[in-house]
C-alpha positions as CSV (number, residue, x, y, z in Angstrom):
1,M,-25.3,-10.2,-0.4
2,L,-23.4,-8.2,-2.9
3,S,-25.0,-7.2,-6.2
4,P,-23.4,-8.3,-9.5
5,E,-22.2,-4.8,-10.0
6,H,-20.4,-4.8,-6.7
7,L,-18.9,-8.2,-7.4
8,L,-17.5,-6.8,-10.7
9,W,-16.0,-3.8,-8.8
10,L,-14.4,-6.1,-6.3
11,K,-13.0,-8.4,-9.1
12,Q,-11.6,-5.3,-10.9
13,C,-10.0,-3.9,-7.7
14,I,-8.3,-7.2,-6.9
15,I,-7.0,-7.5,-10.4
16,I,-5.7,-3.9,-10.3
17,F,-4.1,-4.6,-6.8
18,F,-2.1,-7.6,-8.0
19,M,-1.3,-6.0,-11.3
20,T,0.8,-3.5,-9.5
21,F,3.2,-6.3,-8.5
22,V,3.9,-7.0,-12.1
23,H,3.9,-3.5,-13.7
24,E,2.8,-0.4,-11.9
25,D,2.2,1.7,-15.1
26,A,0.0,-1.0,-16.6
27,A,-2.1,-1.1,-13.4
28,I,-2.6,2.6,-13.4
29,F,-3.7,2.5,-17.0
30,A,-6.1,-0.5,-16.3
31,A,-7.5,1.5,-13.3
32,A,-8.1,4.5,-15.5
33,F,-9.6,2.4,-18.2
34,S,-11.9,0.7,-15.7
35,T,-13.2,4.0,-14.3
36,V,-14.0,5.3,-17.8
37,E,-15.4,2.2,-19.5
38,Q,-16.6,0.0,-16.7
39,L,-17.9,2.7,-14.3
40,L,-15.6,1.7,-11.5
41,P,-15.7,4.4,-8.9
42,V,-12.6,6.5,-9.0
43,W,-11.9,6.2,-5.2
44,M,-11.9,2.3,-5.6
45,A,-9.4,2.4,-8.4
46,Y,-7.2,4.9,-6.5
47,V,-7.3,2.8,-3.3
48,S,-6.5,-0.4,-5.3
49,V,-3.5,1.2,-7.0
50,Y,-2.2,2.9,-3.9
51,L,-2.4,-0.1,-1.7
52,G,-0.8,-2.3,-4.4
53,I,2.1,0.0,-4.9
54,V,2.7,0.6,-1.1
55,I,2.5,-3.1,-0.3
56,G,4.7,-4.1,-3.2
57,D,7.3,-1.6,-2.1
58,M,7.1,-2.9,1.5
59,L,7.7,-6.4,0.2
60,I,10.7,-5.4,-1.8
61,Y,12.1,-3.5,1.2
62,G,11.4,-6.6,3.4
63,L,13.2,-8.9,0.9
64,G,16.2,-6.5,0.9
65,H,16.2,-6.5,4.7
66,F,16.1,-10.3,4.8
67,A,18.9,-10.6,2.2
68,Q,21.0,-8.3,4.4
69,K,20.5,-10.4,7.5
70,N,21.0,-13.8,5.7
71,S,24.6,-15.0,6.1
72,W,24.5,-17.2,3.0
73,L,23.4,-14.4,0.8
74,R,25.9,-12.0,2.3
75,S,28.7,-14.4,1.5
76,K,27.9,-14.5,-2.3
């Protein structure tokens, strides 16, 4: 079972991860703030931001690839 501290870390990491989809700079700021104020380990904050940015960029690339292959979108 996870301790309350570990659950807090997990919650913060998930929030930071999804925050990168909305605004990457705000997610980096939130990760830095969490490491300073909430004692979130630096490596967890780094991994959350990194994975959020990489996966978000891959999703954007995938949407562009899908739009290129879609005949209805290409006709517009």
